[in-house]
N, C-alpha and C positions, 0 to 999 in steps of 0.2 A: 392532541393536547400539548400545549406548549407552556411550560412552567414560567410563571412571572419571575422566578429566581434565576432563570437562564439569562446570560447576556447575549443579545442578538443585535448586532449593529444595524442601523437603519437601511443600509444598502444591500443587506443579505436577501436573497430570494428563496423563499421557503414554499415547497410544493403542498399539495393537498394531503390530508391525512397523515401528516408528519408528527411524531411524538418526540418532544425535546424535554429531557428531564432537568431538574434543578442543577445549577452550576456548570452547565455547558457553556462554552465560550465560542461565539461565531462572529467572524469579522465581516467587513463590508462586501468585499468581492468574493462571496461564497454563494453557490447555487446548490440547493438540496432538492432532489426530485421527490415525487410523490411516494407515500407509504414507507418512508424511512423512520428508523428509531435511533435516536441519539441519546445515549445514556449519560449520567452525571459525569462531570469533569472531562468531557471530550472537548478538545480544541480543534476548531476548523478554521484554518488560517487563510488569509487573502490568496486568491487564485485557485481555490479548491472548488471543483465542480463535480457534484455527486449525482449519479443517476437515481433510479427508483428502486425501492425495495431493499435498501442496504440497512444493516444493523451494525452500529458502531458502539463498542463497549467502553467502560470507564477508562479514563486516562489516555485514550488514544489521541495522537496528534496527527492530523492530516493537513498537508500543505506546509510542513515545517520548512524553514529556510534551508536551502541546500548547504551541506557541509563541504563546501568547495571554496578554496582560497581565491579562485578567479571570480566568484560571485560578488557583484558590487551593488546589489539591491534592486536590479532591474525587475520589471514585472515578469512573472513566470507563472506556470500553471501545473496543477495536478488534476487529471481527469480520471474519475472513477465510474465504472459502468454500473450495471444493475445487479441486484440480489447478491451482493458480497456480504460475508460475515467477517467483521474486523474486531478481533477480541482485545482484551485489556492491554494497555501499554504498548500498542503497536504505533510505530512512527513511520510515516510515509512522507518523504521530502518532495517538494515541488521542484520543477526543473531549475537548472542553473543558468538558463538563457531563455530569451523570449521566443526564439525560433524552434523550440522543441518543447514538448510537455512530458512530464512523468505520466504514464498511463497504466491504470489497473483495469483490466477487462471486466467481465461479468462472471458471477457464480464462483468467485474465489473464496477460500477460507484462509484467513491469516490468524494463526493462534498467537497466544500471549507473548509479547516481547519481540515480535518480528519487526525488522527494519528494512524498508525498501528505499534505497537511496535515489538521489536526483537522476533524472533522465532515463530511468528504467522503463522498459516496455514489457508489460505482463499480459499474457493472453487470458484465456477463460478457463474456469473450473480447475484451477490449481489449488493444492493444499500446501500451506507453509506451516510446519510444526513449530513447537515452542522455540523461541530465541533464534530463529533463522535470520541471517544477516546477508542482504544482497547489496553489494557495493554498486557504485555509479555506472551508468551506461550499459547495464546488462539487458539482454533481450531474452525473454522467457516465453516459450510456446504455450500450449494449452494442455490441460489434464496431466500435469506433472505433479509429483509428490516430493516435497522436501521434508525429510524427517527432522526431528529436533536437533538444534545446535549446528545446522549446516551453515557454512560460510562460503559465499561466492565472491571472488575478487573482481575488480573493475573490468568491464567490457566483455564479460563472458556471454556466450549464447547457449541456451539450454533448449533442447528440442522438445517436441510434443511427447507426452507419455514417458518422460524420463523419470527414474526413481532414484533419488539421492538419499543414501542411508545415513543414519544418525552420526553426527560429528564430522561428516565429510567436509573437507576444505579443498577448494579447487580454484585454479586460475586459468584453466583451459576450457574450451567449449565442451559441452556434453551433448553428444548426438541424440536424436530421438530414439525412443523405444529400448533404451538400455538402462541397467542399474549400475551405479557407481558407489564406491565405499572408500573409507580410509582418508589419511592425510599424509602425502598427497593422494588425490583421488585416483583410483584404479578401477578398471572394468570389473564388475562383479556378476554379470549375467545379462 
């Protein structure tokens, strides 16, 4: 079901069995895979390519222009895999250059207010709690958990199965299989 009250630009590519609610906004260079649900007031901006089975909730903005002073409007992309849950008010920026993409893997859960900045590379089956902020050029492995209010500074690498506790702020890499806490971040187990 695609609501006639949604704005869908003529160049957008919409897969089979996609549900788009009223007041969604979808630009020309957008690809939406099969079996996705796009709730009201979602904005899918140019350069956003979404796989199958994704659910995107109200007021999320995918493919937002990068918040990077060096960005001059060149064509860039956001690639989202399959079966992600992207909750209300999430913002994911597309890349700041044409030679790289912002990438979100498959099976991730991004809770309300999460922001993933430009050029980030996110693996699979991660959980991002409320209001998590990931700065530009970060690389995140798979199956990690970011509790609410976590902030990662630019160019950090977070390994697989890392657990970042509530309110943690860090600017250093987080190895796989560990827990970190506090501000600045310290090893917690």
